[in-house]
C-alpha positions as CSV (number, residue, x, y, z in Angstrom):
1,M,77.8,-85.6,-41.4
2,R,78.4,-84.1,-44.8
3,R,76.2,-86.5,-46.4
4,A,73.4,-85.9,-43.9
5,I,73.7,-82.3,-45.0
6,I,73.6,-82.8,-48.5
7,L,70.7,-85.2,-48.4
8,A,68.7,-82.8,-46.3
9,L,69.3,-80.1,-48.6
10,G,68.1,-82.4,-51.6
11,V,65.2,-83.4,-49.7
12,A,64.1,-79.7,-48.7
13,A,64.7,-78.9,-52.5
14,I,61.7,-80.8,-53.6
15,V,59.3,-78.4,-51.7
16,L,57.6,-76.1,-54.2
17,P,57.9,-72.3,-53.5
18,N,54.3,-72.1,-52.3
19,G,55.2,-74.8,-49.7
20,A,53.4,-77.7,-51.3
21,L,55.1,-81.0,-52.0
22,P,54.7,-82.3,-55.6
23,T,52.0,-84.9,-55.7
24,S,54.4,-87.7,-56.7
25,A,56.6,-87.0,-53.8
26,H,55.9,-89.6,-51.1
27,A,52.1,-90.2,-51.2
28,L,51.3,-91.1,-47.5
29,T,48.1,-92.6,-46.7
30,A,44.8,-92.1,-48.2
31,D,43.7,-91.1,-44.6
32,F,46.2,-88.2,-44.5
33,R,45.4,-86.8,-47.9
34,A,41.6,-87.0,-47.2
35,C,42.2,-85.2,-43.8
36,L,44.0,-82.5,-45.8
37,T,41.3,-82.1,-48.2
38,K,38.8,-81.6,-45.4
39,A,41.1,-79.5,-43.2
40,R,40.4,-75.8,-43.3
41,S,43.0,-74.1,-41.1
42,E,46.5,-74.7,-40.0
43,P,45.7,-76.5,-36.6
44,A,43.7,-78.8,-38.7
45,N,46.4,-79.4,-41.3
46,A,48.6,-79.8,-38.1
47,D,46.5,-82.6,-36.8
48,C,46.3,-84.3,-40.0
49,A,50.1,-84.4,-40.0
50,R,50.2,-85.7,-36.3
51,S,47.7,-88.3,-36.9
52,E,49.7,-89.6,-40.0
53,Q,53.0,-89.5,-38.0
54,Q,51.0,-91.9,-35.6
55,R,50.0,-94.1,-38.3
56,Q,53.5,-94.2,-39.8
57,E,55.2,-94.7,-36.4
58,A,52.9,-97.7,-35.8
59,R,53.9,-99.3,-39.0
60,L,57.6,-98.6,-38.4
61,K,57.4,-100.3,-35.0
62,A,55.9,-103.4,-36.5
63,A,58.3,-103.5,-39.3
64,W,61.3,-103.0,-36.9
65,T,60.0,-105.8,-34.6
66,R,59.4,-108.3,-37.5
67,L,63.2,-107.6,-38.8
68,R,64.6,-107.7,-35.3
69,T,63.1,-111.1,-34.8
70,A,64.3,-112.4,-37.9
71,S,68.0,-111.0,-37.2
72,R,68.0,-112.7,-33.9
73,V,67.6,-116.0,-36.1
74,R,70.6,-115.3,-37.9
75,D,73.0,-114.3,-35.0
76,G,73.7,-111.7,-32.4
77,Q,76.1,-109.7,-34.6
78,H,73.1,-108.9,-37.1
79,V,71.0,-107.7,-34.2
80,A,73.8,-105.5,-33.0
81,L,74.2,-103.9,-36.4
82,L,70.6,-103.6,-36.8
83,E,70.1,-101.8,-33.7
84,A,73.2,-99.4,-34.1
85,A,72.0,-98.6,-37.6
86,Q,68.4,-98.1,-36.2
87,K,69.9,-95.7,-33.6
88,R,71.7,-93.5,-36.3
89,W,68.8,-93.4,-38.5
90,E,66.4,-92.1,-35.5
91,T,69.1,-89.4,-34.7
92,F,69.4,-88.7,-38.6
93,R,65.4,-88.4,-38.8
94,Q,65.1,-86.1,-35.7
95,D,67.8,-83.7,-36.9
96,H,66.8,-83.7,-40.6
97,C,63.0,-82.9,-39.4
98,R,64.0,-80.4,-37.0
99,F,65.7,-78.6,-40.0
100,V,62.7,-79.3,-42.3
101,S,60.4,-77.6,-39.8
102,T,62.4,-74.6,-39.3
103,R,61.0,-73.3,-42.6
104,A,58.3,-72.2,-40.6
105,I,59.0,-70.7,-37.3
106,G,56.8,-71.2,-34.7
107,G,53.1,-71.9,-34.7
108,Y,51.2,-74.8,-36.4
109,S,53.1,-74.8,-39.7
110,Q,56.2,-75.9,-37.9
111,V,54.3,-78.5,-36.1
112,Y,52.8,-79.6,-39.6
113,W,56.2,-79.7,-41.2
114,G,57.9,-81.4,-38.5
115,A,55.1,-84.2,-38.2
116,R,54.8,-84.7,-41.8
117,C,58.7,-84.8,-42.2
118,T,58.7,-87.6,-39.4
119,A,56.0,-89.7,-41.0
120,R,57.4,-89.4,-44.3
121,L,61.0,-90.5,-43.4
122,A,59.2,-93.3,-41.3
123,E,57.1,-94.6,-44.4
124,Q,60.5,-94.8,-46.1
125,R,62.2,-96.6,-43.5
126,V,59.3,-99.1,-43.2
127,T,59.9,-99.8,-47.0
128,D,63.6,-100.4,-46.3
129,L,63.0,-102.7,-43.3
130,N,60.6,-104.7,-45.3
131,Q,63.1,-105.1,-48.0
132,R,65.6,-106.2,-45.7
133,L,63.2,-108.6,-44.2
134,K,62.6,-110.1,-47.8
135,A,66.2,-110.7,-48.2
136,Y,66.4,-112.6,-44.8
137,K,63.8,-115.0,-46.0
138,R,65.5,-115.9,-49.1
């Protein structure tokens, strides 16, 4: 729990005072960046974040399925460990993104930051799962 709080505070610290993220921090899809460029309101920004969240969730589901299938080939213990780890990661992501989104209480800003956080962490998890899949194939 303490480690999760420290991580959450560390991630929250990369947000600039004006609420923007540094350009080098977690570049999500080009579609998301293009959507934000066109967005002219908080509701439009929130829609962009929700769309990105859906894209990243689809990628996460696909990566999870590939790794789970590869884990089955090894043995049941790998599957059980993977499922337990994923369940704990989902809980962490939910709690962390709830924390991040509270920087903007209510309204579309809170929706934006919650969806943005969820998408960003899903993107990171996809990278982790894909790296693990490569290790299985060695």
